[in-house]
C-alpha positions in Angstrom: -7.6 149.1 120.6 -8.9 152.3 121.9 -9.7 152.6 125.6 -12.1 154.3 127.6 -11.2 155.9 130.8 -12.3 158.6 133.1 -11.1 162.2 132.6 -11.8 165.9 133.6 -12.9 168.3 130.9 -13.3 171.9 130.6 -16.7 172.0 128.3 -16.5 175.8 128.1 -15.4 179.2 129.3 -15.8 179.3 132.9 -18.0 176.5 133.2 -17.5 174.0 136.2 -15.3 171.1 135.2 -17.0 167.6 134.8 -15.8 164.0 134.9 -16.4 162.0 131.5 -15.3 159.0 129.4 -12.5 159.6 127.5 -11.5 157.7 124.3 -7.7 157.0 124.3 -6.5 155.8 120.9 -3.6 153.3 120.5 -0.3 155.1 119.9 0.8 155.9 116.4 4.6 156.4 115.3 6.4 158.4 117.9 3.2 158.5 120.8 3.0 156.5 123.9 0.0 155.9 126.0 0.6 156.5 129.8 -0.9 155.6 132.7 -1.3 158.6 134.6 -0.5 158.0 138.7 -0.9 161.5 140.1 -1.5 165.1 138.5 -1.1 168.6 140.0 -3.4 171.2 139.8 -2.1 174.2 138.2 -2.9 177.7 137.6 -2.6 176.7 133.9 -5.5 174.5 134.0 -7.4 177.2 135.4 -6.5 179.5 132.8 -7.7 176.8 130.4 -11.0 176.7 132.1 -11.5 180.5 132.0 -10.9 180.5 128.5 -7.6 182.6 128.9 -5.2 180.5 126.9 -7.4 179.4 123.8 -11.1 178.8 122.7 -10.6 175.2 121.9 -13.2 173.9 124.2 -13.8 171.1 125.4 -10.1 170.8 127.3 -8.8 167.9 128.6 -7.2 169.4 131.5 -4.1 168.3 133.4 -0.3 168.6 132.6 1.7 168.5 135.5 1.9 164.9 135.7 3.8 161.5 136.4 3.1 158.1 135.4 3.9 154.6 133.8 4.0 154.0 129.8 1.9 151.4 128.9 2.1 151.4 125.3 4.5 153.1 122.4 4.1 153.5 118.8 6.6 152.6 115.9 9.8 154.3 116.0 9.8 155.1 119.8 13.2 154.0 121.2 13.7 156.5 124.4 11.1 154.9 126.4 9.1 151.4 126.6 6.5 150.0 128.6 6.6 149.9 132.2 9.1 152.9 132.4 8.3 155.5 135.3 8.2 158.9 133.7 7.5 162.5 134.3 5.5 164.2 131.4 6.9 167.6 129.8 4.9 169.6 127.7 8.1 170.6 125.6 9.4 167.8 123.8 12.6 168.8 122.0 12.4 168.3 118.2 16.2 168.3 117.9 16.4 169.6 114.4 15.3 173.4 114.8 17.6 176.3 114.6 18.0 176.4 118.6 18.4 172.5 118.7 21.1 172.5 115.9 23.0 175.6 117.8 23.1 173.5 121.0 20.4 175.3 123.0 17.7 172.4 123.3 15.8 173.9 125.8 14.7 176.9 123.7 13.5 174.5 121.0 11.5 176.4 118.7 9.3 173.3 117.2 8.6 171.2 120.4 5.9 168.9 119.5 2.6 166.4 120.9 1.0 163.7 119.9 -0.8 163.9 116.3 -3.9 161.9 117.2 -6.7 163.5 119.4 -8.5 162.1 122.2 -12.4 162.3 122.0 -15.6 162.1 124.1 -17.5 159.0 124.0 -19.4 160.7 121.2 -16.6 161.3 119.2 -15.9 165.1 120.0 -12.3 166.1 119.6 -10.2 167.2 122.9 -7.9 169.7 123.2 -5.2 168.4 125.7 -3.8 171.1 128.0 -0.4 172.1 126.8 -0.6 168.9 124.7 -0.9 166.4 127.7 -4.3 165.9 128.9 -3.5 164.2 132.6 -6.5 164.6 134.6 -7.1 161.3 133.1 -6.4 157.6 134.0 -4.5 157.5 130.9 -3.5 159.9 128.1 -1.9 159.7 124.7 1.1 162.2 124.3 4.2 162.1 122.1 6.7 159.7 123.1 9.1 162.9 123.5 6.9 164.2 126.2 8.1 161.1 128.4 11.1 161.6 130.4 12.1 158.5 132.3 13.2 159.1 136.3 14.2 157.1 138.9 10.9 154.8 140.1 11.4 155.2 144.0 10.2 158.7 143.9 6.6 159.2 144.8 4.5 159.9 141.6 2.7 162.8 143.4 6.3 164.5 144.1 7.6 163.4 140.9 4.9 165.1 138.5 5.3 168.6 140.1 8.6 168.8 138.1 6.2 168.6 134.8 5.5 172.5 135.6 5.2 174.7 138.0 8.1 173.6 140.3 10.4 173.2 137.3 9.7 176.4 136.0 10.4 178.1 139.2 13.6 175.9 140.2 14.6 176.4 136.3 14.2 180.4 136.6 16.7 180.6 139.5 19.3 178.0 138.3 18.8 178.0 134.7 17.7 181.3 133.5 18.7 183.5 136.3 22.2 181.7 137.1 22.0 182.2 140.6 25.3 181.3 142.0 27.0 180.7 145.4 27.0 184.1 147.6 24.4 185.8 145.5 21.4 187.9 146.8 18.3 186.7 145.2 14.7 188.5 145.7 11.6 186.4 144.8 8.2 188.5 144.0 5.2 186.3 144.2 5.4 183.3 146.6 2.9 180.8 145.2 3.9 177.5 143.7 6.3 178.6 141.1 7.9 181.6 143.4 8.3 179.0 146.1 10.1 176.9 143.5 12.6 179.7 142.8 13.3 180.4 146.3 14.1 176.5 146.7 16.2 176.6 143.4 18.0 179.9 145.1 18.7 178.0 148.1 19.9 174.7 146.0 22.4 177.2 144.2 24.0 178.4 147.3 22.7 181.9 147.4 23.5 183.8 150.5 20.4 186.0 151.0 17.0 185.1 149.7 14.1 187.6 150.1 10.7 186.3 149.6 8.0 189.1 148.6 4.4 188.6 148.8 1.2 190.3 150.2 -0.1 187.3 152.0 1.8 186.6 155.4 0.5 182.7 155.0 2.7 182.8 151.8 5.6 184.4 153.2 5.6 181.9 156.3 5.7 178.8 153.7 8.5 180.8 152.0 10.8 180.9 154.9 9.9 177.0 154.9 11.1 176.9 151.5 14.4 178.5 151.9 13.8 182.5 152.4 16.1 184.0 154.9 14.2 187.2 154.8 10.8 187.9 154.1 8.6 191.4 152.7 5.1 191.8 153.1 4.9 194.5 150.0 1.3 195.5 151.3 2.6 196.9 154.4 6.0 197.6 153.3 7.6 199.4 149.9 9.1 196.7 148.0 12.2 198.3 146.6 13.4 200.2 149.4 13.1 197.3 151.7 15.1 194.9 149.1 17.4 197.4 149.1 18.0 197.7 152.9 18.4 194.1 153.0 21.2 194.3 150.4 23.4 197.1 151.8 21.5 199.7 149.7 22.5 197.9 146.1 19.6 195.9 145.2 19.7 192.0 144.8 22.0 190.2 142.3 19.2 188.3 141.0 15.3 189.3 141.1 12.9 186.7 140.2 9.3 188.0 139.4 6.7 185.1 139.4 3.6 187.3 139.4 3.3 188.5 135.7 2.1 191.9 136.4 3.7 195.2 135.0 3.6 196.6 138.9 5.7 194.2 140.0 8.1 193.9 136.9 8.7 197.4 137.6 9.5 196.9 141.0 11.9 193.9 139.9 13.5 196.1 137.7 14.2 198.7 140.5 14.8 196.2 143.3 17.9 194.6 141.5 21.6 195.9 141.8 23.5 197.9 139.0 24.0 195.1 136.3 21.8 192.7 137.8 19.4 190.2 136.4 15.6 190.2 136.6 13.8 187.0 135.4 10.2 187.0 134.5 8.8 183.6 135.2 5.2 184.8 135.8 2.6 184.7 133.1 1.2 188.2 132.0 -2.2 188.5 129.9 -2.3 189.6 126.3 -3.5 193.3 127.0 -0.7 194.1 129.7 1.9 196.8 128.7 5.1 197.8 130.3 6.6 201.1 130.2 10.4 201.8 131.4 12.6 204.4 130.8 15.0 203.8 128.1 17.8 205.5 129.8 17.2 203.5 133.2 17.2 200.3 131.0 20.9 201.7 129.4 22.0 202.9 132.7 21.2 200.1 134.8 22.7 197.5 132.8 22.6 193.9 133.3 19.8 191.6 132.1 16.2 191.3 131.5 15.1 187.8 130.8 12.0 185.6 130.5 12.1 182.0 131.6 10.0 179.6 129.6 9.5 176.3 131.5 12.6 177.3 133.5 14.6 177.1 130.5 14.6 173.4 131.4 16.0 170.2 129.1 13.8 167.6 131.1 16.2 164.7 129.9 18.8 166.6 131.8 17.1 168.3 134.5 14.2 165.8 135.9 16.5 163.2 136.5 18.9 165.0 138.3 16.3 166.8 140.3 14.7 163.6 141.3 18.1 162.4 142.6 18.5 165.3 144.7 15.2 164.6 146.3 15.9 161.0 146.6 19.1 162.3 148.3 17.4 164.6 150.9 18.9 167.7 149.5 15.6 168.9 147.7 12.4 168.8 149.5 9.7 168.4 146.5 7.3 166.6 148.9 7.0 170.0 150.9 4.9 171.3 147.5 2.3 169.1 148.1 -0.7 170.7 150.4 -3.3 167.9 149.7 -4.2 164.8 147.6 -7.5 164.5 145.8 -9.5 162.4 143.4 -10.6 163.2 139.9 -14.0 164.3 141.1 -12.6 167.0 143.4 -10.5 169.1 140.9 -13.3 171.5 140.6 -12.9 172.3 144.4 -9.2 172.3 144.0 -9.6 175.3 141.7 -11.5 177.0 144.4 -9.0 176.5 147.0 -6.3 177.5 144.6 -8.2 181.0 143.8 -8.4 181.6 147.9 -4.5 180.9 148.1 -5.4 178.1 150.5 -3.1 175.4 148.9 0.6 175.4 147.6 -0.2 172.4 145.5 -3.4 170.4 145.3 -2.3 166.7 143.6 -4.8 164.3 142.0 -3.8 160.8 142.8 -5.5 157.9 140.5 
């Protein structure tokens, strides 16, 4: 039967979030109910709250989560009750043209649970990124559950559900950073720092962190940056070139999502180098580049969707690396909080005071 749980909703555009009673139905075919143990506070949740993603209020916020499968519906075979899982927002369909061509990380037909969770009065909720995990329990498509080693702390594991995976994947999967490469990362928030950690993991020889906040640059050093550039004080492109023998970086990862920083990324790369856009722009933004420069500089201009990850492949691998001491995921967790502290966490995020606040249930 349906269950009543506590969850955090965004009732309307720019309104404060609040904790409400949420009705979670029994899982239907290909669905699962997950008892949430931890969920990171991500910028995407703030965008939902601000109405920047859609106007389908009220939203059940939270998506960067880990927990334990409580029950599953008919036809579910990949997970079972008791499994410790990370939730992902791109459940691969296995049958679209991308999947059939052997590129499931580009799946064009990802899916979510068909049933809706509701408020106590029956009002349907829109779960953030199809997950809605600022709640004691949530209903998702079973394909959104990726089983990993339960030895990992939930507040660490959940980070792979969005931001940390996006950054690591931007470096390893999209940017194809390799041993000895030079890498520049523009924007050192959670995603940018994860890209730095990914570049380090891939064996980059030089990792240049770029930001306008010295606090963030200090954190970037801890994550693996070998050099830092405060672009408020120093011209970005020239500084990156000075640090790379005058050539520019092999891979430049833009983790801000603005036209001006993308232009800087474009010119801060070496000839035939790669630019990876992982920062998310807003709909009104426009980019203008000389077409001759696009042609003459060669290389690749790529966008990274969720770090081009395949959860079934990447989540268990990265959790194993963390448990082996080779990837310090715990360093991304600035603080742990309760469901009732999410609104305050958004304010701290906006002020740049945290790398990640994580709700622990």
